[in-house]
N, C-alpha and C positions, 0 to 999 in steps of 0.2 A: 611311475610310482611303484615301489616294492612293498610287499607285505611280509610281516614277521609273525612268528608264533608267540603267544603269550607265555610259553614255557621255554623259549630260547634255544631249543636244540634242533631247529629245523632251518634249512637254507631259505633266504629271502626269495620270493617269487613275485611275478606280475599278476595282474588281475585275471587274465584268461588262464593262467596256469593254475589258480585256485578256484576258478569259477565252477568247475564240474565236481569239485571235491567237497569236503566238509572239514573234519579235523585235520590239523597239520600232522605229519608223521610222528611227532613227539607227543601227540595227544592234546596239544593246545589249540587255541583258536587263532585265526589270522586277524591281524589289524594292520593298518598303514604304519610304515616306519615313523612317519610323522603325519599328523592330521593336516590336510590342506586347508589353507586359511582363505577366508572370504573377505575382501576389502570392503570398505564403505561404499566405494563407487560400484562395486558389483552388487551389493545389497540394493542400492538405489536403482540399478538397471534391472535387476531380477524382480522387483516389485511389480513390474508391469507385465511380466511374461505370463503366457498360458501355462497350464500344468505340463504339457509335453515339452515345451521350450525350457521350463524351469528344471524338469527332470534331466534334460540334455545338459544344461548348465552345470547342475550339481554332480551328475554322474560323470561328466567329462573330467572332473578333478580326481576320480577314483579309477576309471577304466581308461588309463592313459595309453594303453597299448592296442585299444580298438580304434581303427581309423575313424575320424570325426564323422564322415558321411555315413559310415555303417552304423555307428552309435545313434546318430540322428534318425536314421530310418527305423531302427529298432524301437526307440522311444515313441516316435510318431505313430508307428503301428500299435504300440501298446496302449497308449493313453488317449483313447478316442471316446466320444460320447456314445458311440454304438456299443463299446465294450462295457461302459459304465452307465447303462440304462435300465438296470434291473431294480433300482432302488425305489424309494417313495415317489409318488406322483408329483409331489411339490418340490422335489430336488431338481436343481438345475444341472442336468447331466453334462453340459458343456463345461462346467466348472470342475468336474471330476470329484473334487472334495469341497463341496459348498460349506460355508459357515452358517450355522443357525444360532441366532442370538435369542437367548431366553429373557434377558434383561440387560441393561447397560453393564458391561464388564464381566458378563457370564455367557459363555458360548459353548456350542458343541460343534466339533469339526467332524463332518459326516465322511466317513471312510468306508462305508459298507454298501456302496451302490454298484459293486462289481458283480460278476456272475454268481458267486456263491454267497452274497450278502454279508461279507465279513471283510474286515480291514486287510486280511492277509492276501486278498486279491490284488491290493496295490503293489505288492512285490512279486507275487507268484506269477501274474500275467507277464511281468517283465522277464522273469527267470525263464519261462517257457520259451520266449523268443530269443533270449540270450543263449540258452542251451542249444536250441535248433541252429542258430547261427554258428556257434563254435563247433558243434558236431559235424556240420556240413563242411566247414573249413578243414577239419581234421579227418573226414571220412570215417568217423567212429560212431559207435552206439554207446548208450548209457542206461544203466539200470539204477534207478533212483530208489534208495531206501530211506523212509522217513517214519516218524512217529507223530501222532496227533492226539491232542486232548479234546478235539472238536472241530476247529476250523481250519488248521493247516492242511489236513488231509484232503478235504473237499477242495479247497483253493488249489492245491497242487495238482489234483487229478483233473480238475476242469481245465487247468492251464496246460497240461501235458497230454491229455487224451488224444489229441489230434496231431501230435508232433512225431515226425518221422525219426526212427532209430531210438526211441525212448520208451522204456517200460517203467512202471511205478509199483513198488512194493510198499504199502502203507500200513503201519501198525497202529492200532487203537485199542484202548482198554475196553474189554468186552462189557457191554451193558452200562457203561459210565456216561455215554454222551446222550444228548437229547434225542428224541425219535426223529426229528427233522434232520439233525446232524448226521445220524446213522443212514437215513434214507438218501441223503445227498450223495454219500460215498458208495454205499452198498448197492444202489440201484444202477449204477453205471455198468453197462455190459461190454464196454470196449475190451478187446482181448489184451491190450497192453496195460490194463489196470488190475492190480492184485490187492485186494483188501484182506488184511490178517487181523482178527480180533484176539488180543492176548488176555489170557485169564490173569488179571492183575490190574494195577493202576498205570497211569501214563508214565511215571518214573520207570517202571519195569520195562516198558516199550522203549523209552528213551535210552536206557542203559543197553539194551540189545542193539540199538542203532550205533551207539558209541563203540560197543564191543566189536561189531563187524568192521567199523571204520578203523579200529586199531589192529585188525587182522590184515596186515598190509598184503600178504600173499593172496588171500581170498578176494580182497578188495580189487587188486590188480587183475586177477583171473576173470572175475565177473564184472568188471568195469563198474564198480559201485560209486554212485554220487549221492549227494543229499540236498534236500530242499529245506530241511529244518533251519532255524534261525542261526545254527552254527555255521551256515553258509554265509560268507561275508557279503556276496552279491545281494542277498536278500535284505540284510541289515542296511546296506547302502541305499537300497531303493526306498526304505521307510524313512530315511533322512529327509527325502524330498518334501514330504507333506508337513514336516515341522516348518520348513521355510514358507510353504504355501499358507499354512495356518497362521503363522506369525504375520505375514503380510495382510491377510484378511482381517485380522483382529486389531491392527494398528493403523494409524495414519502416517507415521514417519518411523524411520529406523533409529530415532533417538529413544523410542519407548521400549519398555520391557514387558514380557508377559510371563504367566505361569501356565505350564501344561500339566494336566492331571491325566495319568495313564494307568488303566487297569493292567496289572502285571502278573504274569505267571512264570514265563520262561526268561524274562528280562530283555527280550529281543526288541520289543516296541520301544520301551523307555531307554534302552541302550542307544537306539538311533537318535533319540532326543539329546542324550548326552554327547554324542558325536557331533550333532548339529551345533550344540553349544561350544564344544571345543574348536569348531571351525570358525566361530565368531558370530553365530546367531544370537541376538540379545535376549536370551532366555533368563529371566530373573529367578525361576524356580522350577524344578522338576518334582512333581508330586506323584509318588508311587502308591497305588491302591491295591491292596491284596483282599482276598476273601478270607475265610476261616483258616486257610493254609497260609499262615502269616510269617513264614520263614524270613522273607525279605523285609517285612516291616520290623521284625525283631532285630535284624542286622542294623538297619538305619537308626533304630532307637537305642541299641545297646552295644553295637559293635561285634556281636556274636553271630556267626553264620553257622547254623545248626540244622542241616536238612534232617527231615524225619524219614523213618522208613515207611514202606507203603501201608503198614498196619496202622500207622498214625497219620496217614493223609486222609483228610476228610472228603467225602462226597458231598458236593454242594450244588446250589442252584445257579452257580456261575461255573460250570464244569470245565471250561477251557483254561481256568486258573487253578485247577486241582493239581498243583505241582509242587513238590518239595525241593527238587534239585534244579535250580534255574541255570541252564547251560550258558547263557550269555553273561551271567554275572561275573564270570571269570575275566571277560573283557574289561568290565568296569574296574574290578579289583586290580588288574594289571595297571591301569592308569592311576588308581589310588595309591599304590605302593611305589610310584615313581618309575613304573615299567621295569621293576626288578623281577626278572623272570625266575631266578632262584627262589625268591619268596613265594611266587605263585606256585611253583612246583611243590614247595613245602606245604602250602595250604591245601592244594588239591590232592596231594598225597594223603593227607589226613581225611579229606572228604571221601576219596575213593576207597579208603579203608572203613567207611561208615562212621567217621568221626566229625569233628567240627573245628572251627578256628575262631579266635577272638583277635579282631583287628587291633584292639587296644594294646595287646601284648607285643605287637610289631613296631609300636610307636607311631602309627599312621592315623590314629583316631583323631588327632587334631587337624589332620589334613582334610577330613571329610567335609567340613563346612564350605570350603572353597568350591565344591562341586554343586552347591545349591540344591541339595535333595531334601524333600520332606516325605513322610510316609504315614499310612494309616490303614486300618482294617475295617472291612464291611462284613456284616453277617446276613444271614437269610432275612431276618426281620428288618434289618436296615435297608436291604435292596427292595423289599416290598414297599416299605414306607417311601423310599425315594421314587419308585415307579409310580406310586399313587399321587404323590405330591406334584410330580412333573405333569402328570395327566390332568390333575385338577386345576393346577395353576396356569399352565401354558398350553394345554392340549397336545402335549408332546409325548409320544410313547417311546420308551427306550428299552433296550434288552438288559439282562441282569448284570452283565460285566460293565457296561457303560454306567449303569446305576451305581455300581461300586465306585467307579472313578469319579462320578459327580459327587457323591456323598463325601468321600475323603477329600476331594479337591476343595469343596466349600468349607470343610473343617480346617484344612491345613494351609490355604493360600495366605500370603502376606497381605496386610491391608493395602487397598488401593492398587493392587496388582491385577490387571485383567486376567481372567481365568478362561483357558481353552481346554475343555474336556474332550479327549479323543474317544469318539465312538468306535466300538469294536465289532458290532454285528447289528443286524436288524432284529426287532423283537420276534419276528416270525420263526426264528431259529430256536426260541425258548417259550413256545406257546403255553406249556404247562404252568410255568411260573407267572406269565402274564395273565393267564386265566385266574390264578390264585389271587393276584394283586388287584385286578380290575374287573374281574367277573365277565370278561369278554375275550374273544379270540383276537390276536393281532392280525392285521392285514398281511397278505403276501403277494408277490408278483403272480400274475395269472398263470404263467408258464410253470410255476412250481406248486400249483394247486393239486392236492391229492398225491403228492410225491411219496408219502408214507405207504400208500397202497401199491406202489410199483413192485415188481419182483426184485428181490435182493439176493446178491451172492457174496459170501464172505467165508473165508477159512478161519475157523476157531482153533487156537493153539495155546498150549502152556507157554510160559515165559522160559523157553528152552532154546538156548543159542544153537545147539546142534540141529534141532528140528527146523529152525528158521533158516539156517544155511542150506539144509537139504532141500527145503521148499524152493528157495531162490535158485539153487543149481538145477532143480527139476524143471523150472519154468523159463530158463534162459537157454536159447538154442546155442549149441557149441559148433 
């Protein structure tokens, strides 16, 4: 299988050729030339598989240049009960992603039982093993540059901290994450982990990562790679749990379900879109935003209008405090019939600080066939949802998952089973849980008191020159 850029001006490459990178040379994002299709016979066979075996089946359709035995070993090493045993005591770790039923037709897919208690472990643990495999084959090293609004950073650092030949430079917005999220990252003392807090918002950090990725000379000299969801391998890993969640919530492959997904950078729900394009019977994809409702505005009006950082709100679901959703470009590429020239036109406007209206391109009428719905949740909404779930079901959820449940219940079509994707455990957002319920959330014993551990972090202005100098100073030549 070959991969092409959403902007159409980069040569097609295979999976391992794009694995260690991020943006394509033309500034676009990689997607398969054609989405692999899943037959009914495959769906019937996959329904019975363990998570690791399902991951192998799905990823075999994307990573066609990795020998089957090698890929099998990588996914088997990744998806084990031992790796996914940090979650709630009532979770069945052997299932990796257990389905919790609140009531008939309403479910939560648990995705946060990994090492950092967030859904991003589902892909990041795989990336760590894929990177190590590819670098050993090539006798190379890699310097990972990423940006995080909360969970990507810790998931990447925990996945990469023990990996040979890998260094991580992770940007985060200074003072904008929860205390637990900061502690997970900044308390790591591993010499290959570099945390950099940017004076600004997540979008500032993300823009810096993209700028470095677009400096091809610097990227090549310092062997820069990325783990943000602009990396195709990470998105493909998230596709797996849509299949697993579908099988858990249905009795046969004749049924359809709705998935509700808290959305900031559009990577998680983009994986659902890809699963649907492959043939998974998803009846509806429901996108939930917080007060930063750029994506909700698009699906309601057709206008994609990113805000500047001065108009990006700081909220109690901080991992979604994002105005420019990187992965949204992948979906728009499909929406406009894979017209790369149109994508270049749209993102030319966005890169200049502007916006675009899909209605003006004539593709507004194509949107319904992709089965998206959307909605917004506010601080008071998530407090209310957290209280209701606790009072009615004895289930405690984090703030982002609460956003997904609130919007999912509002937007799902009648009689369509609803699967809400969990994004993190409540322990990561103790301040808001305390406000909602008047009690502290439980946390795994090994993470007790993590906020009191010594922390190390470099604080920096959103200055590309300073960032490049810092990377250069910390990469042996």
